[in-house]
C-alpha positions in Angstrom: 142.9 -10.9 171.8 139.9 -12.1 169.9 136.8 -10.0 169.7 134.1 -8.7 167.5 130.6 -9.8 166.8 129.8 -13.4 166.1 133.1 -14.7 167.5 131.4 -16.1 170.7 130.2 -19.3 169.0 126.6 -18.5 169.8 125.5 -17.6 166.3 124.8 -14.2 164.8 123.0 -11.4 166.7 119.9 -12.0 164.4 119.8 -15.7 165.4 120.2 -14.9 169.1 117.4 -12.4 169.0 114.9 -14.4 166.8 116.0 -17.9 167.6 116.5 -20.7 165.2 114.2 -21.1 162.2 111.5 -23.6 163.4 111.4 -26.9 161.6 108.4 -27.4 159.3 105.8 -29.2 161.3 104.6 -32.5 159.8 101.5 -32.3 157.7 98.4 -33.7 159.4 96.3 -36.0 157.2 92.7 -34.9 156.7 90.3 -36.1 159.3 88.1 -39.1 158.2 85.2 -37.8 160.4 82.1 -36.5 158.7 78.9 -34.9 160.0 75.9 -37.1 159.6 72.4 -37.6 161.0 71.1 -40.7 162.9 67.3 -40.6 163.5 67.4 -36.9 162.8 70.0 -36.2 165.5 73.4 -34.7 164.5 76.2 -37.1 164.9 79.8 -37.7 163.7 80.7 -40.6 161.4 84.3 -41.6 162.2 84.8 -45.0 160.5 83.3 -47.5 158.0 83.7 -51.3 158.1 82.3 -54.1 156.0 79.8 -56.0 158.3 78.6 -59.6 157.8 75.7 -58.4 155.6 76.3 -54.8 154.7 78.5 -51.7 155.4 78.4 -50.3 158.9 79.5 -46.9 160.3 81.0 -46.1 163.7 79.0 -43.0 164.9 79.5 -40.7 167.9 76.4 -38.9 169.1 75.4 -36.8 172.1 72.1 -38.2 173.3 69.8 -37.5 176.2 69.6 -40.6 178.4 66.6 -40.6 180.8 67.7 -40.4 184.4 71.3 -39.8 183.4 71.4 -36.6 181.3 73.5 -35.9 178.2 76.0 -38.6 177.3 78.4 -39.3 174.4 77.4 -42.5 172.8 79.6 -44.4 170.3 78.0 -47.2 168.3 78.2 -49.2 165.1 75.1 -48.8 162.9 74.1 -50.1 159.5 74.8 -47.7 156.7 71.0 -47.4 156.0 70.6 -45.7 159.4 73.1 -43.0 158.6 72.2 -40.0 156.4 74.0 -36.9 155.2 72.8 -33.6 156.7 70.9 -31.2 154.5 
């Protein structure tokens, strides 16, 4: 007759109580998003691209649209229209 702890094929008592050691989650790359200002309004710069004449930034802003209320607006703007806060 077989017996004793650990002979059931289910792992040690410690493993059965605490579960397996979790795998290390993959590292998340740093976000490219940066806080910025567009016409004095706080916005989020999420991407740059080379336009036909100059650099442009893809900006996400929360703006008040008359007759509609607050809205999330995404747009490409010339780099000259985007400033750093502070």
